PDB file with one MODEL, atoms N, CA, C and O in Angstrom:
MODEL        1
ATOM      1  N   MET A   1       0.427  -0.366   0.053  1.00  0.00           N
ATOM      2  CA  MET A   1       0.222  -0.150  -0.031  1.00  0.00           C
ATOM      3  C   MET A   1       1.218   1.012  -0.243  1.00  0.00           C
ATOM      4  O   MET A   1       2.313   0.995   0.320  1.00  0.00           O
ATOM      5  N   ASN A   2       0.809   2.096  -1.115  1.00  0.00           N
ATOM      6  CA  ASN A   2       1.080   3.130  -1.053  1.00  0.00           C
ATOM      7  C   ASN A   2       0.139   4.451  -0.301  1.00  0.00           C
ATOM      8  O   ASN A   2      -0.561   4.064   0.635  1.00  0.00           O
ATOM      9  N   TYR A   3       0.047   6.227  -0.679  1.00  0.00           N
ATOM     10  CA  TYR A   3      -0.205   6.851  -0.939  1.00  0.00           C
ATOM     11  C   TYR A   3       0.805   8.680  -1.571  1.00  0.00           C
ATOM     12  O   TYR A   3       1.844   9.298  -1.339  1.00  0.00           O
ATOM     13  N   CYS A   4       0.062   8.733  -2.082  1.00  0.00           N
ATOM     14  CA  CYS A   4       0.348   9.792  -3.061  1.00  0.00           C
ATOM     15  C   CYS A   4      -0.929  10.812  -2.763  1.00  0.00           C
ATOM     16  O   CYS A   4      -2.085  10.663  -3.161  1.00  0.00           O
ATOM     17  N   ALA A   5      -0.332  12.020  -1.856  1.00  0.00           N
ATOM     18  CA  ALA A   5      -1.314  13.081  -1.734  1.00  0.00           C
ATOM     19  C   ALA A   5      -1.226  13.091  -2.915  1.00  0.00           C
ATOM     20  O   ALA A   5      -0.526  12.578  -3.788  1.00  0.00           O
ATOM     21  N   GLY A   6      -3.041  14.564  -2.721  1.00  0.00           N
ATOM     22  CA  GLY A   6      -4.038  15.287  -4.023  1.00  0.00           C
ATOM     23  C   GLY A   6      -2.538  15.584  -4.794  1.00  0.00           C
ATOM     24  O   GLY A   6      -2.088  14.836  -5.662  1.00  0.00           O
ATOM     25  N   TRP A   7      -1.881  16.769  -4.327  1.00  0.00           N
ATOM     26  CA  TRP A   7      -0.987  17.820  -4.650  1.00  0.00           C
ATOM     27  C   TRP A   7       0.054  17.742  -5.940  1.00  0.00           C
ATOM     28  O   TRP A   7       0.484  18.481  -6.827  1.00  0.00           O
ATOM     29  N   ILE A   8       0.224  15.968  -5.341  1.00  0.00           N
ATOM     30  CA  ILE A   8       1.013  15.010  -6.081  1.00  0.00           C
ATOM     31  C   ILE A   8       0.979  14.767  -7.389  1.00  0.00           C
ATOM     32  O   ILE A   8       1.882  15.241  -8.079  1.00  0.00           O
ATOM     33  N   ARG A   9       0.435  14.357  -7.708  1.00  0.00           N
ATOM     34  CA  ARG A   9      -1.255  13.739  -8.714  1.00  0.00           C
ATOM     35  C   ARG A   9      -0.847  14.252  -9.749  1.00  0.00           C
ATOM     36  O   ARG A   9      -0.332  15.354  -9.562  1.00  0.00           O
ATOM     37  N   GLN A  10      -0.874  13.705 -11.368  1.00  0.00           N
ATOM     38  CA  GLN A  10      -1.366  14.021 -12.306  1.00  0.00           C
ATOM     39  C   GLN A  10      -2.538  14.753 -12.427  1.00  0.00           C
ATOM     40  O   GLN A  10      -3.520  14.568 -11.707  1.00  0.00           O
ATOM     41  N   GLN A  11      -2.455  15.744 -13.491  1.00  0.00           N
ATOM     42  CA  GLN A  11      -4.108  16.677 -13.370  1.00  0.00           C
ATOM     43  C   GLN A  11      -4.262  15.137 -14.784  1.00  0.00           C
ATOM     44  O   GLN A  11      -4.976  14.136 -14.720  1.00  0.00           O
ATOM     45  N   GLU A  12      -3.256  15.572 -15.924  1.00  0.00           N
ATOM     46  CA  GLU A  12      -3.905  13.909 -17.523  1.00  0.00           C
ATOM     47  C   GLU A  12      -2.984  12.243 -17.219  1.00  0.00           C
ATOM     48  O   GLU A  12      -1.809  12.046 -16.908  1.00  0.00           O
ATOM     49  N   ASN A  13      -3.850  11.508 -17.414  1.00  0.00           N
ATOM     50  CA  ASN A  13      -3.275  10.374 -17.792  1.00  0.00           C
ATOM     51  C   ASN A  13      -2.683  10.591 -19.035  1.00  0.00           C
ATOM     52  O   ASN A  13      -3.225  11.090 -20.021  1.00  0.00           O
ATOM     53  N   GLN A  14      -1.443  10.154 -18.922  1.00  0.00           N
ATOM     54  CA  GLN A  14      -0.354  10.571 -20.478  1.00  0.00           C
ATOM     55  C   GLN A  14      -0.893   9.619 -20.598  1.00  0.00           C
ATOM     56  O   GLN A  14      -1.850   9.637 -21.373  1.00  0.00           O
ATOM     57  N   GLN A  15      -0.631   8.631 -20.063  1.00  0.00           N
ATOM     58  CA  GLN A  15      -0.774   6.958 -21.096  1.00  0.00           C
ATOM     59  C   GLN A  15      -2.158   6.933 -21.724  1.00  0.00           C
ATOM     60  O   GLN A  15      -2.302   6.093 -22.612  1.00  0.00           O
ATOM     61  N   LEU A  16      -3.254   7.737 -21.414  1.00  0.00           N
ATOM     62  CA  LEU A  16      -4.575   7.759 -22.462  1.00  0.00           C
ATOM     63  C   LEU A  16      -3.983   9.552 -23.967  1.00  0.00           C
ATOM     64  O   LEU A  16      -3.836   9.729 -25.176  1.00  0.00           O
ATOM     65  N   GLY A  17      -3.897  10.274 -22.752  1.00  0.00           N
ATOM     66  CA  GLY A  17      -3.878  11.981 -23.434  1.00  0.00           C
ATOM     67  C   GLY A  17      -2.494  11.980 -25.115  1.00  0.00           C
ATOM     68  O   GLY A  17      -2.548  12.776 -26.053  1.00  0.00           O
ATOM     69  N   ILE A  18      -1.392  10.770 -24.929  1.00  0.00           N
ATOM     70  CA  ILE A  18      -0.611  10.747 -26.259  1.00  0.00           C
ATOM     71  C   ILE A  18      -1.132   9.671 -27.341  1.00  0.00           C
ATOM     72  O   ILE A  18      -1.596   8.597 -26.960  1.00  0.00           O
ATOM     73  N   PRO A  19      -1.057   9.931 -28.401  1.00  0.00           N
ATOM     74  CA  PRO A  19      -1.708   9.157 -29.136  1.00  0.00           C
ATOM     75  C   PRO A  19      -0.245   8.206 -29.542  1.00  0.00           C
ATOM     76  O   PRO A  19       0.819   8.652 -29.973  1.00  0.00           O
ATOM     77  N   VAL A  20      -0.610   6.758 -29.241  1.00  0.00           N
ATOM     78  CA  VAL A  20       0.024   5.116 -28.892  1.00  0.00           C
ATOM     79  C   VAL A  20       1.181   5.162 -30.049  1.00  0.00           C
ATOM     80  O   VAL A  20       2.352   4.847 -29.832  1.00  0.00           O
ATOM     81  N   GLU A  21       0.646   5.627 -31.380  1.00  0.00           N
ATOM     82  CA  GLU A  21       1.699   6.232 -32.788  1.00  0.00           C
ATOM     83  C   GLU A  21       2.801   7.133 -32.105  1.00  0.00           C
ATOM     84  O   GLU A  21       3.977   6.775 -32.182  1.00  0.00           O
ATOM     85  N   VAL A  22       2.502   8.135 -31.527  1.00  0.00           N
ATOM     86  CA  VAL A  22       3.642   9.160 -31.101  1.00  0.00           C
ATOM     87  C   VAL A  22       4.231   9.187 -29.449  1.00  0.00           C
ATOM     88  O   VAL A  22       4.793  10.072 -28.803  1.00  0.00           O
ATOM     89  N   ALA A  23       3.732   7.492 -29.040  1.00  0.00           N
ATOM     90  CA  ALA A  23       4.597   7.205 -27.907  1.00  0.00           C
ATOM     91  C   ALA A  23       5.494   6.932 -28.330  1.00  0.00           C
ATOM     92  O   ALA A  23       6.600   7.445 -28.162  1.00  0.00           O
ATOM     93  N   ARG A  24       5.067   5.690 -29.245  1.00  0.00           N
ATOM     94  CA  ARG A  24       6.033   4.329 -30.067  1.00  0.00           C
ATOM     95  C   ARG A  24       7.455   5.221 -30.713  1.00  0.00           C
ATOM     96  O   ARG A  24       8.442   4.543 -31.000  1.00  0.00           O
ATOM     97  N   THR A  25       7.498   6.505 -30.889  1.00  0.00           N
ATOM     98  CA  THR A  25       8.687   7.036 -31.453  1.00  0.00           C
ATOM     99  C   THR A  25       9.501   7.833 -30.498  1.00  0.00           C
ATOM    100  O   THR A  25      10.399   8.616 -30.809  1.00  0.00           O
ATOM    101  N   PHE A  26       8.989   7.477 -29.018  1.00  0.00           N
ATOM    102  CA  PHE A  26      10.083   8.250 -27.870  1.00  0.00           C
ATOM    103  C   PHE A  26      10.384   8.296 -27.006  1.00  0.00           C
ATOM    104  O   PHE A  26       9.978   8.308 -25.844  1.00  0.00           O
ATOM    105  N   ALA A  27      12.101   8.364 -28.137  1.00  0.00           N
ATOM    106  CA  ALA A  27      13.434   7.835 -26.931  1.00  0.00           C
ATOM    107  C   ALA A  27      13.075   7.104 -25.265  1.00  0.00           C
ATOM    108  O   ALA A  27      12.787   7.894 -24.366  1.00  0.00           O
ATOM    109  N   PRO A  28      13.119   5.631 -24.968  1.00  0.00           N
ATOM    110  CA  PRO A  28      12.962   5.815 -23.359  1.00  0.00           C
ATOM    111  C   PRO A  28      13.226   6.269 -22.752  1.00  0.00           C
ATOM    112  O   PRO A  28      12.521   5.723 -21.904  1.00  0.00           O
ATOM    113  N   ARG A  29      14.013   7.352 -21.936  1.00  0.00           N
ATOM    114  CA  ARG A  29      13.845   8.415 -21.350  1.00  0.00           C
ATOM    115  C   ARG A  29      12.941   9.712 -21.556  1.00  0.00           C
ATOM    116  O   ARG A  29      12.840  10.599 -20.708  1.00  0.00           O
ATOM    117  N   LEU A  30      12.455   9.711 -22.487  1.00  0.00           N
ATOM    118  CA  LEU A  30      10.756  10.548 -22.504  1.00  0.00           C
ATOM    119  C   LEU A  30       9.935   9.488 -22.280  1.00  0.00           C
ATOM    120  O   LEU A  30       9.043   9.809 -21.495  1.00  0.00           O
ATOM    121  N   ARG A  31       9.890   8.791 -22.504  1.00  0.00           N
ATOM    122  CA  ARG A  31       8.556   7.563 -22.425  1.00  0.00           C
ATOM    123  C   ARG A  31       8.697   7.247 -21.408  1.00  0.00           C
ATOM    124  O   ARG A  31       7.771   6.518 -21.051  1.00  0.00           O
ATOM    125  N   GLU A  32       9.610   7.453 -20.475  1.00  0.00           N
ATOM    126  CA  GLU A  32       9.508   7.237 -18.227  1.00  0.00           C
ATOM    127  C   GLU A  32       8.627   8.429 -18.152  1.00  0.00           C
ATOM    128  O   GLU A  32       7.558   8.411 -17.542  1.00  0.00           O
ATOM    129  N   LEU A  33       9.020   9.306 -18.684  1.00  0.00           N
ATOM    130  CA  LEU A  33       8.462  10.874 -17.933  1.00  0.00           C
ATOM    131  C   LEU A  33       7.666  11.565 -18.126  1.00  0.00           C
ATOM    132  O   LEU A  33       7.516  12.633 -17.533  1.00  0.00           O
ATOM    133  N   CYS A  34       6.395  10.781 -19.702  1.00  0.00           N
ATOM    134  CA  CYS A  34       5.727  10.890 -19.435  1.00  0.00           C
ATOM    135  C   CYS A  34       4.308   9.574 -19.151  1.00  0.00           C
ATOM    136  O   CYS A  34       3.186   9.422 -19.634  1.00  0.00           O
ATOM    137  N   GLY A  35       5.168   8.808 -18.080  1.00  0.00           N
ATOM    138  CA  GLY A  35       3.766   7.791 -17.367  1.00  0.00           C
ATOM    139  C   GLY A  35       4.263   6.565 -18.259  1.00  0.00           C
ATOM    140  O   GLY A  35       3.589   5.553 -18.064  1.00  0.00           O
ATOM    141  N   PHE A  36       5.594   6.383 -19.471  1.00  0.00           N
ATOM    142  CA  PHE A  36       5.662   4.538 -19.628  1.00  0.00           C
ATOM    143  C   PHE A  36       6.788   3.831 -19.305  1.00  0.00           C
ATOM    144  O   PHE A  36       7.593   3.240 -20.026  1.00  0.00           O
ATOM    145  N   GLY A  37       6.672   4.127 -16.868  1.00  0.00           N
ATOM    146  CA  GLY A  37       7.655   4.053 -17.036  1.00  0.00           C
ATOM    147  C   GLY A  37       7.147   2.684 -15.474  1.00  0.00           C
ATOM    148  O   GLY A  37       5.956   2.413 -15.322  1.00  0.00           O
ATOM    149  N   VAL A  38       7.707   2.347 -14.991  1.00  0.00           N
ATOM    150  CA  VAL A  38       8.012   1.166 -13.599  1.00  0.00           C
ATOM    151  C   VAL A  38       8.997   2.684 -12.667  1.00  0.00           C
ATOM    152  O   VAL A  38       9.871   3.324 -13.251  1.00  0.00           O
ATOM    153  N   TYR A  39       8.544   2.983 -11.108  1.00  0.00           N
ATOM    154  CA  TYR A  39       9.612   3.575 -10.837  1.00  0.00           C
ATOM    155  C   TYR A  39       9.930   3.039  -9.436  1.00  0.00           C
ATOM    156  O   TYR A  39       9.182   2.978  -8.460  1.00  0.00           O
ATOM    157  N   SER A  40      11.169   2.678  -9.555  1.00  0.00           N
ATOM    158  CA  SER A  40      11.914   1.139  -8.359  1.00  0.00           C
ATOM    159  C   SER A  40      10.685  -0.072  -8.323  1.00  0.00           C
ATOM    160  O   SER A  40      10.125  -0.572  -7.348  1.00  0.00           O
ATOM    161  N   GLY A  41      10.527  -0.294  -9.587  1.00  0.00           N
ATOM    162  CA  GLY A  41       9.874  -1.475  -9.624  1.00  0.00           C
ATOM    163  C   GLY A  41       9.057  -1.624  -8.683  1.00  0.00           C
ATOM    164  O   GLY A  41       9.198  -2.457  -7.788  1.00  0.00           O
ATOM    165  N   LEU A  42       7.692  -0.476  -8.831  1.00  0.00           N
ATOM    166  CA  LEU A  42       6.667  -1.040  -7.564  1.00  0.00           C
ATOM    167  C   LEU A  42       5.506   0.631  -8.255  1.00  0.00           C
ATOM    168  O   LEU A  42       4.278   0.619  -8.161  1.00  0.00           O
ATOM    169  N   ILE A  43       6.250   1.760  -8.832  1.00  0.00           N
ATOM    170  CA  ILE A  43       5.596   3.036  -8.330  1.00  0.00           C
ATOM    171  C   ILE A  43       4.631   2.654  -9.857  1.00  0.00           C
ATOM    172  O   ILE A  43       5.067   1.665 -10.446  1.00  0.00           O
ATOM    173  N   GLY A  44       3.698   3.169 -10.357  1.00  0.00           N
ATOM    174  CA  GLY A  44       2.665   3.410 -11.740  1.00  0.00           C
ATOM    175  C   GLY A  44       2.864   2.371 -12.367  1.00  0.00           C
ATOM    176  O   GLY A  44       2.870   2.752 -13.537  1.00  0.00           O
ATOM    177  N   HIS A  45       3.082   0.985 -12.358  1.00  0.00           N
ATOM    178  CA  HIS A  45       2.553  -0.428 -13.257  1.00  0.00           C
ATOM    179  C   HIS A  45       1.192  -0.082 -13.443  1.00  0.00           C
ATOM    180  O   HIS A  45       0.666   1.018 -13.275  1.00  0.00           O
ATOM    181  N   ILE A  46       0.586  -1.354 -13.879  1.00  0.00           N
ATOM    182  CA  ILE A  46      -1.148  -1.937 -14.695  1.00  0.00           C
ATOM    183  C   ILE A  46      -0.798  -2.981 -14.623  1.00  0.00           C
ATOM    184  O   ILE A  46      -0.057  -3.584 -15.399  1.00  0.00           O
ATOM    185  N   ASP A  47      -1.498  -3.490 -13.267  1.00  0.00           N
ATOM    186  CA  ASP A  47      -2.122  -4.668 -13.496  1.00  0.00           C
ATOM    187  C   ASP A  47       0.003  -5.723 -13.018  1.00  0.00           C
ATOM    188  O   ASP A  47       0.378  -6.743 -13.596  1.00  0.00           O
ATOM    189  N   ARG A  48       0.645  -5.135 -12.154  1.00  0.00           N
ATOM    190  CA  ARG A  48       2.269  -6.030 -11.988  1.00  0.00           C
ATOM    191  C   ARG A  48       2.543  -5.476 -13.161  1.00  0.00           C
ATOM    192  O   ARG A  48       2.783  -4.353 -12.718  1.00  0.00           O
ATOM    193  N   ARG A  49       2.750  -5.333 -14.687  1.00  0.00           N
ATOM    194  CA  ARG A  49       3.364  -4.920 -16.014  1.00  0.00           C
ATOM    195  C   ARG A  49       4.318  -2.939 -16.188  1.00  0.00           C
ATOM    196  O   ARG A  49       4.293  -1.718 -16.041  1.00  0.00           O
ATOM    197  N   SER A  50       4.623  -3.505 -16.379  1.00  0.00           N
ATOM    198  CA  SER A  50       4.862  -2.294 -17.176  1.00  0.00           C
ATOM    199  C   SER A  50       3.983  -0.850 -18.617  1.00  0.00           C
ATOM    200  O   SER A  50       4.128  -0.914 -19.838  1.00  0.00           O
ATOM    201  N   PRO A  51       3.448  -0.139 -18.105  1.00  0.00           N
ATOM    202  CA  PRO A  51       2.544   0.507 -18.850  1.00  0.00           C
ATOM    203  C   PRO A  51       3.006   0.232 -19.998  1.00  0.00           C
ATOM    204  O   PRO A  51       2.040  -0.082 -20.693  1.00  0.00           O
ATOM    205  N   ALA A  52       4.362   0.150 -20.845  1.00  0.00           N
ATOM    206  CA  ALA A  52       4.941   0.342 -22.335  1.00  0.00           C
ATOM    207  C   ALA A  52       4.959  -0.628 -22.322  1.00  0.00           C
ATOM    208  O   ALA A  52       5.101  -0.988 -23.490  1.00  0.00           O
ATOM    209  N   ASP A  53       4.833  -2.474 -20.897  1.00  0.00           N
ATOM    210  CA  ASP A  53       4.337  -2.721 -22.184  1.00  0.00           C
ATOM    211  C   ASP A  53       2.095  -2.982 -22.347  1.00  0.00           C
ATOM    212  O   ASP A  53       1.786  -3.583 -23.376  1.00  0.00           O
ATOM    213  N   VAL A  54       1.011  -2.609 -21.536  1.00  0.00           N
ATOM    214  CA  VAL A  54       0.942  -3.160 -21.982  1.00  0.00           C
ATOM    215  C   VAL A  54       0.486  -2.033 -22.506  1.00  0.00           C
ATOM    216  O   VAL A  54      -0.722  -2.232 -22.373  1.00  0.00           O
ATOM    217  N   VAL A  55       0.574  -1.042 -22.982  1.00  0.00           N
ATOM    218  CA  VAL A  55       0.245   0.614 -23.198  1.00  0.00           C
ATOM    219  C   VAL A  55       0.715   0.244 -25.430  1.00  0.00           C
ATOM    220  O   VAL A  55      -0.054  -0.141 -26.310  1.00  0.00           O
ATOM    221  N   LEU A  56       2.208   0.599 -25.517  1.00  0.00           N
ATOM    222  CA  LEU A  56       2.562   0.428 -26.852  1.00  0.00           C
ATOM    223  C   LEU A  56       2.987  -1.328 -26.702  1.00  0.00           C
ATOM    224  O   LEU A  56       3.333  -1.829 -27.771  1.00  0.00           O
ATOM    225  N   GLY A  57       2.985  -2.030 -25.792  1.00  0.00           N
ATOM    226  CA  GLY A  57       3.032  -3.431 -26.142  1.00  0.00           C
ATOM    227  C   GLY A  57       4.471  -4.141 -26.854  1.00  0.00           C
ATOM    228  O   GLY A  57       4.521  -5.049 -27.684  1.00  0.00           O
ATOM    229  N   GLU A  58       5.838  -3.216 -26.072  1.00  0.00           N
ATOM    230  CA  GLU A  58       6.585  -2.788 -25.543  1.00  0.00           C
ATOM    231  C   GLU A  58       7.719  -3.423 -24.546  1.00  0.00           C
ATOM    232  O   GLU A  58       7.922  -2.597 -23.657  1.00  0.00           O
ATOM    233  N   ALA A  59       8.615  -4.706 -24.349  1.00  0.00           N
ATOM    234  CA  ALA A  59       9.085  -5.015 -22.559  1.00  0.00           C
ATOM    235  C   ALA A  59       9.043  -3.785 -22.286  1.00  0.00           C
ATOM    236  O   ALA A  59       8.663  -2.827 -22.959  1.00  0.00           O
ATOM    237  N   ASP A  60       9.628  -3.891 -20.830  1.00  0.00           N
ATOM    238  CA  ASP A  60      10.636  -1.691 -20.440  1.00  0.00           C
ATOM    239  C   ASP A  60      11.313  -3.333 -20.275  1.00  0.00           C
ATOM    240  O   ASP A  60      11.206  -4.556 -20.367  1.00  0.00           O
ATOM    241  N   SER A  61      12.053  -2.160 -19.962  1.00  0.00           N
ATOM    242  CA  SER A  61      14.537  -2.090 -20.785  1.00  0.00           C
ATOM    243  C   SER A  61      14.953  -2.176 -19.023  1.00  0.00           C
ATOM    244  O   SER A  61      16.154  -2.330 -18.806  1.00  0.00           O
ATOM    245  N   ASP A  62      14.037  -2.085 -17.797  1.00  0.00           N
ATOM    246  CA  ASP A  62      14.689  -1.178 -17.158  1.00  0.00           C
ATOM    247  C   ASP A  62      14.724  -2.573 -15.365  1.00  0.00           C
ATOM    248  O   ASP A  62      15.129  -2.407 -14.214  1.00  0.00           O
ATOM    249  N   GLY A  63      13.982  -3.943 -16.191  1.00  0.00           N
ATOM    250  CA  GLY A  63      13.654  -4.965 -15.676  1.00  0.00           C
ATOM    251  C   GLY A  63      12.295  -5.158 -15.246  1.00  0.00           C
ATOM    252  O   GLY A  63      11.392  -4.410 -15.622  1.00  0.00           O
ATOM    253  N   GLY A  64      12.142  -5.977 -14.595  1.00  0.00           N
ATOM    254  CA  GLY A  64      11.785  -6.388 -13.573  1.00  0.00           C
ATOM    255  C   GLY A  64      10.807  -5.390 -12.444  1.00  0.00           C
ATOM    256  O   GLY A  64      10.986  -4.186 -12.262  1.00  0.00           O
ATOM    257  N   MET A  65       9.917  -6.110 -11.874  1.00  0.00           N
ATOM    258  CA  MET A  65       8.980  -5.584 -11.091  1.00  0.00           C
ATOM    259  C   MET A  65       9.249  -6.319  -9.741  1.00  0.00           C
ATOM    260  O   MET A  65       9.296  -7.549  -9.725  1.00  0.00           O
ATOM    261  N   VAL A  66       9.460  -5.433  -8.386  1.00  0.00           N
ATOM    262  CA  VAL A  66       9.375  -5.879  -7.028  1.00  0.00           C
ATOM    263  C   VAL A  66       9.211  -6.913  -6.701  1.00  0.00           C
ATOM    264  O   VAL A  66      10.144  -7.536  -6.193  1.00  0.00           O
ATOM    265  N   TRP A  67       7.851  -7.535  -6.886  1.00  0.00           N
ATOM    266  CA  TRP A  67       7.519  -8.963  -6.516  1.00  0.00           C
ATOM    267  C   TRP A  67       8.665 -10.075  -7.437  1.00  0.00           C
ATOM    268  O   TRP A  67       9.131 -11.213  -7.375  1.00  0.00           O
ATOM    269  N   ASP A  68       8.686  -9.456  -7.859  1.00  0.00           N
ATOM    270  CA  ASP A  68       9.492 -11.263  -9.294  1.00  0.00           C
ATOM    271  C   ASP A  68      11.231 -10.552  -8.190  1.00  0.00           C
ATOM    272  O   ASP A  68      12.335 -11.087  -8.298  1.00  0.00           O
ATOM    273  N   VAL A  69      11.103 -10.019  -7.789  1.00  0.00           N
ATOM    274  CA  VAL A  69      12.648 -10.930  -7.336  1.00  0.00           C
ATOM    275  C   VAL A  69      12.557 -11.764  -6.331  1.00  0.00           C
ATOM    276  O   VAL A  69      13.542 -12.407  -5.971  1.00  0.00           O
TER     277      VAL A  69
ENDMDL
END
């Protein structure tokens, strides 16, 4: 369980606000900044999978999730 204060939360879900075709052209770091990565193997996942895997159909390059260790 974790907590995120309301003032820290993003105002737009970038995974839905950026067209998939455009997001696929982004460099890996830009994808992370737009929400297509997982922070510290835990925060930002979609059903225990990286958003890059779920939304873009690409395997995340930063390794496994915290529960895979």
